[in-house]
C-alpha positions as CSV (number, residue, x, y, z in Angstrom):
1,M,-47.3,158.6,141.6
2,I,-48.7,161.6,143.6
3,E,-45.9,163.0,145.8
4,N,-47.1,163.8,149.3
5,E,-50.8,163.8,148.4
6,N,-51.6,164.6,152.1
7,F,-51.0,168.3,151.5
8,N,-54.0,170.6,150.9
9,A,-54.2,170.2,147.1
10,I,-56.6,172.3,145.0
11,S,-56.2,170.0,141.9
12,V,-55.5,166.2,141.9
13,I,-55.0,164.0,138.9
14,R,-55.0,160.2,139.6
15,D,-53.9,157.6,137.2
16,V,-55.2,159.4,134.2
17,V,-55.3,157.6,130.7
18,L,-56.1,159.5,127.6
19,D,-56.1,158.3,124.0
20,F,-56.6,160.4,120.8
21,K,-57.9,159.0,117.7
22,T,-55.7,159.4,114.6
23,R,-57.3,160.8,111.4
24,G,-58.2,158.3,108.8
25,R,-56.8,155.2,110.3
26,G,-59.1,154.7,113.3
27,Q,-56.2,154.0,115.5
28,S,-55.4,155.5,118.9
29,V,-52.4,157.4,120.2
30,R,-51.7,157.4,123.9
31,A,-51.5,161.0,125.0
32,L,-51.4,160.4,128.7
33,D,-50.5,157.1,130.2
34,G,-51.3,156.7,133.9
35,V,-50.5,160.3,134.9
36,S,-51.0,161.4,138.5
37,L,-50.2,164.8,139.9
38,S,-51.2,167.1,142.7
39,V,-51.2,170.9,142.8
40,P,-51.1,172.5,146.2
41,R,-53.0,175.6,147.1
42,G,-51.1,179.0,146.9
43,Q,-48.1,177.5,145.2
44,T,-46.7,177.1,141.6
45,T,-46.4,173.7,140.0
46,G,-44.4,173.7,136.9
47,I,-44.8,171.1,134.1
48,V,-41.9,170.8,131.8
49,G,-41.4,168.8,128.7
50,G,-40.7,168.9,124.9
51,S,-43.2,168.8,122.1
52,G,-45.4,165.8,122.3
53,S,-44.6,165.1,126.0
54,G,-48.3,165.4,127.0
55,K,-47.9,168.5,129.1
56,T,-50.5,170.7,127.4
57,T,-53.0,167.8,127.1
58,L,-52.5,167.3,130.9
59,G,-53.3,170.9,131.5
60,R,-56.5,170.6,129.5
61,V,-57.5,167.6,131.6
62,M,-56.9,169.8,134.6
63,L,-59.2,172.4,133.3
64,G,-61.9,169.9,132.5
65,L,-61.7,170.5,128.8
66,V,-60.9,166.9,128.0
67,K,-62.2,164.0,129.8
68,P,-59.9,160.9,130.2
69,E,-60.7,157.4,129.5
70,Q,-59.5,156.3,132.8
71,G,-58.5,157.9,136.0
72,Q,-59.8,160.6,138.3
73,V,-59.7,164.4,138.1
74,L,-60.5,166.3,141.2
75,F,-60.9,170.0,141.8
76,D,-61.1,171.2,145.5
77,G,-61.7,167.6,146.5
78,R,-64.6,166.9,144.1
79,P,-64.9,165.5,140.7
80,M,-64.9,167.7,137.7
81,T,-67.7,166.0,136.1
82,G,-71.4,165.4,137.1
83,R,-74.3,167.5,138.1
84,G,-73.5,170.9,139.2
85,A,-69.8,170.6,138.5
86,F,-69.7,173.6,136.0
87,D,-71.6,176.0,138.3
88,R,-69.4,174.9,141.3
89,M,-66.3,175.7,139.4
90,R,-67.4,178.8,137.5
91,G,-64.7,181.5,137.7
92,R,-62.3,179.4,140.0
93,L,-60.2,178.1,137.2
94,Q,-58.7,180.4,134.6
95,V,-56.0,180.0,131.9
96,V,-53.4,182.3,130.3
97,L,-52.3,181.1,126.9
98,Q,-49.1,181.6,124.9
99,N,-50.7,184.1,122.6
100,P,-52.8,186.8,124.4
101,D,-54.6,187.4,121.1
102,W,-56.3,184.1,121.5
103,S,-58.3,185.2,124.5
104,L,-58.6,189.0,123.7
105,N,-61.3,190.1,121.2
106,P,-59.6,192.6,118.7
107,A,-62.9,194.5,118.4
108,L,-63.3,195.0,122.2
109,R,-61.7,197.7,124.1
110,V,-59.3,196.3,126.8
111,W,-61.5,196.9,129.8
112,R,-64.3,195.1,128.2
113,S,-62.0,192.1,127.5
114,V,-60.8,192.0,131.1
115,S,-64.4,192.2,132.5
116,E,-65.9,189.5,130.2
117,P,-65.4,186.7,132.8
118,L,-67.4,188.8,135.3
119,A,-70.4,188.6,133.0
120,V,-70.2,184.8,132.7
121,S,-69.7,184.4,136.6
122,G,-72.3,187.0,137.4
123,S,-70.3,187.9,140.4
124,V,-70.2,191.8,139.7
125,A,-73.1,194.1,138.7
126,R,-72.9,195.3,135.1
127,R,-72.5,198.9,136.3
128,D,-69.3,198.0,138.4
129,R,-67.5,195.9,135.7
130,R,-65.5,198.8,134.1
131,D,-64.2,199.9,137.5
132,A,-63.3,196.4,138.4
133,A,-61.5,195.9,135.1
134,I,-59.5,199.2,135.6
135,E,-58.6,198.1,139.2
136,M,-57.3,194.9,137.9
137,L,-55.4,196.5,135.1
138,G,-53.6,198.6,137.7
139,L,-52.8,195.4,139.7
140,V,-50.9,194.0,136.8
141,G,-49.0,197.1,136.2
142,L,-51.0,198.9,133.3
143,D,-52.2,202.4,133.5
144,R,-55.8,203.1,133.4
145,V,-55.4,205.1,130.2
146,L,-55.0,201.8,128.4
147,A,-58.3,200.6,129.3
148,D,-60.1,202.1,126.4
149,R,-57.6,201.1,123.8
150,R,-57.9,197.9,121.7
151,P,-55.4,195.0,121.8
152,H,-53.5,196.0,118.7
153,E,-52.7,199.2,120.2
154,L,-50.6,197.5,123.0
155,S,-47.2,195.8,122.9
156,G,-46.9,192.0,123.3
157,G,-45.9,192.4,127.0
158,Q,-48.9,194.7,127.6
159,R,-51.3,192.3,125.9
160,Q,-50.0,189.4,128.1
161,R,-50.5,191.6,131.2
162,V,-54.1,192.2,130.0
163,A,-54.7,188.4,129.5
164,I,-53.3,187.8,133.1
165,A,-55.7,190.6,134.4
166,R,-58.5,188.9,132.5
167,A,-57.6,185.5,134.3
168,M,-57.5,187.1,137.6
169,I,-60.7,189.2,137.6
170,T,-62.8,186.4,139.1
171,S,-60.3,185.8,141.9
172,P,-59.7,182.2,140.8
173,D,-58.3,179.4,142.9
174,L,-56.1,178.1,140.2
175,I,-54.6,179.7,137.1
176,L,-53.0,177.6,134.4
177,F,-50.2,179.3,132.4
178,D,-49.6,177.4,129.1
179,E,-46.4,178.7,127.5
180,A,-47.4,182.0,128.7
181,V,-44.0,183.9,128.2
182,T,-42.7,181.7,125.3
183,A,-43.6,184.4,122.6
184,L,-42.1,187.3,124.7
185,D,-38.7,188.9,124.5
186,A,-36.3,187.6,127.2
187,S,-36.3,190.9,129.2
188,V,-40.1,190.9,129.1
189,Q,-40.3,187.2,130.0
190,T,-38.6,188.1,133.3
191,Q,-40.9,190.9,134.0
192,V,-44.0,188.8,133.4
193,L,-42.6,185.9,135.5
194,N,-41.9,188.4,138.4
195,L,-45.4,189.7,138.0
196,I,-46.9,186.3,138.3
197,R,-44.9,185.6,141.4
198,D,-45.9,189.0,143.0
199,L,-49.6,188.4,142.2
200,Q,-49.6,185.1,143.7
201,A,-48.0,186.4,146.9
202,Q,-50.8,188.9,147.1
203,R,-53.8,186.9,146.1
204,G,-52.8,183.3,147.1
205,F,-54.0,181.5,143.9
206,A,-52.5,178.2,142.9
207,A,-50.7,178.1,139.5
208,V,-49.7,175.5,137.1
209,F,-46.9,176.7,134.7
210,I,-46.5,174.7,131.5
211,S,-43.4,175.3,129.3
212,H,-40.8,173.5,127.3
213,D,-38.2,175.9,129.0
214,L,-36.9,174.4,132.1
215,A,-35.1,177.7,133.1
216,A,-38.4,179.6,133.2
217,V,-40.2,176.8,135.0
218,R,-37.3,176.6,137.7
219,Y,-37.5,180.4,138.2
220,I,-41.2,180.5,138.9
221,S,-42.0,177.1,140.5
222,D,-42.3,175.6,143.9
223,H,-42.6,172.1,142.5
224,I,-41.7,170.6,139.1
225,A,-43.1,167.6,137.1
226,V,-41.2,166.4,134.2
227,A,-43.5,165.2,131.3
228,Y,-42.0,162.7,128.7
229,R,-44.0,160.6,126.1
230,G,-47.3,160.9,128.0
231,S,-46.0,160.2,131.4
232,I,-44.6,162.1,134.4
233,V,-41.2,160.7,134.9
234,E,-40.1,162.8,137.8
235,T,-41.6,165.2,140.4
236,G,-40.1,167.1,143.2
237,P,-39.3,170.4,144.9
238,V,-37.7,172.9,142.6
239,E,-34.3,172.4,144.5
240,R,-34.0,168.9,142.8
241,F,-33.8,170.5,139.4
242,Y,-30.6,172.4,140.1
243,G,-28.3,169.5,139.2
244,R,-29.7,166.7,141.4
245,A,-32.3,165.2,139.1
246,E,-32.7,161.6,138.9
247,H,-34.4,160.7,135.4
248,P,-32.1,160.7,132.3
249,Y,-34.7,162.9,130.4
250,T,-34.6,165.5,133.2
251,R,-30.8,165.4,133.2
252,Q,-30.9,165.9,129.5
253,L,-33.1,169.0,129.9
254,L,-30.7,170.3,132.5
255,S,-27.7,169.9,130.1
256,T,-29.1,171.2,127.0
257,L,-31.7,174.1,127.8
258,P,-30.1,177.4,127.6
259,V,-30.6,179.8,130.6
260,P,-32.3,183.1,129.4
261,H,-30.8,186.3,130.7
262,G,-32.4,187.2,134.0
263,L,-33.4,183.6,134.8
264,E,-30.2,182.4,136.3
265,P,-30.5,180.5,139.6
């Protein structure tokens, strides 16, 4: 069910069904079972669930990386498939992954990694890309002297800030954060979560924050969807998830997940 679909959504998933083939047996496993979800502009939608819940698969569907067997996937009110879809969405959707090394080329200097999406989108002239990258590094709290270093010369928290700068360089409408703070120390987690909130307030992008950690999801989200066995079993404003959850699985998450330091309500 899509809760309050009348709001101005940047991404809409309607009744999506997705099956994965198992190796060797020719059988299918249902990864997403009739999932519907809307992501409002300028706000953060958290998707929380355990391993195998379908949350990351749902994120890949939102990004257009996986095509479902059934259902509809819309971005800015239009289907994500068909003629001209790729060009229409170029630079408007970005992703920040759990491990920043997955998106940063170890051979490239930091500024070049940050500016790569500009080359793809063609939105900034080649001669101006270094300056644009350095400006974006400053926006995420990194000194310009780091621009000429390579990823291995930075800390984990710094590399994740670089990955965020890389995602933001095209001024996207939607950024998907997939377990983006999971690999960081607790104190650095809080810094990065606060950074994401500050950047969203400045730039107005929508965010989807995917995590198994309900405490982190509550801290950063305006709305939360709970994924369980390929379905969304509960959605609502973040306030609902401070003890007033309805579904048994959500209540289980509330009772068992630790609250990292600095993420208390």
